[in-house]
C-alpha positions in Angstrom: -1.4 3.2 -14.8 0.9 0.3 -13.7 0.8 1.9 -10.3 -2.9 1.1 -9.9 -2.4 -2.7 -10.1 0.7 -2.5 -8.0 -1.2 -0.5 -5.3 -4.1 -2.9 -5.4 -1.7 -5.8 -4.9 0.0 -4.0 -2.0 -3.3 -3.3 -0.3 -4.6 -6.9 -0.8 -1.4 -8.3 0.6 -1.5 -6.0 3.6 -5.2 -6.9 4.3 -4.4 -10.6 4.0 -1.4 -10.5 6.3 -3.1 -8.3 8.9 -6.0 -10.7 9.1 -3.7 -13.7 9.2 -1.9 -12.2 12.1 -5.1 -11.2 14.0 -4.7 -7.4 13.5 -7.7 -5.1 13.6 -6.0 -2.0 12.1 -3.0 -1.3 9.9 -1.4 2.1 10.8 1.7 2.1 8.6 2.8 0.5 5.4 6.4 0.7 4.2 7.0 0.4 0.5 10.5 -0.1 -0.8 10.9 1.3 -4.3 14.0 0.3 -6.4 15.6 2.9 -8.5 14.7 1.3 -11.8 11.1 0.1 -11.0 9.6 3.2 -12.8 6.9 3.4 -10.1 5.9 6.8 -8.7 5.4 7.1 -4.9 2.9 9.9 -5.7 0.8 7.8 -8.0 0.9 4.9 -5.5 -0.3 7.2 -2.8 -3.0 8.6 -5.0 -4.4 5.2 -5.9 -4.1 4.0 -2.3 -6.4 6.7 -1.1 -9.0 5.6 -3.5 -8.7 1.9 -2.7 -8.2 1.9 1.1 -11.8 2.8 2.1 -13.6 0.1 3.9 -10.5 -2.0 4.5 -8.4 -2.8 7.6 -5.8 -0.5 6.0 -8.1 2.6 5.9 -6.1 5.6 7.2 -2.8 3.8 7.1 0.3 6.0 6.4 2.4 5.0 3.4 6.1 5.3 3.9 8.4 5.0 0.9 12.0 3.9 1.1 14.2 4.2 -2.0 16.6 1.4 -2.4 
């Protein structure tokens, strides 16, 4: 369930930064996950699809990089 709040924070930050930089659409979001974070890329993707509707990030592709 931690992934829900993390995903919400990622989305909120992306929306905020996109608006600040005058963007109308976000197409890709890169998320770097550390080995010991315990976060699941699958869970983040799942929650993102339920939160993205109606935002500037709707339809954005999530790309996960393991660090």
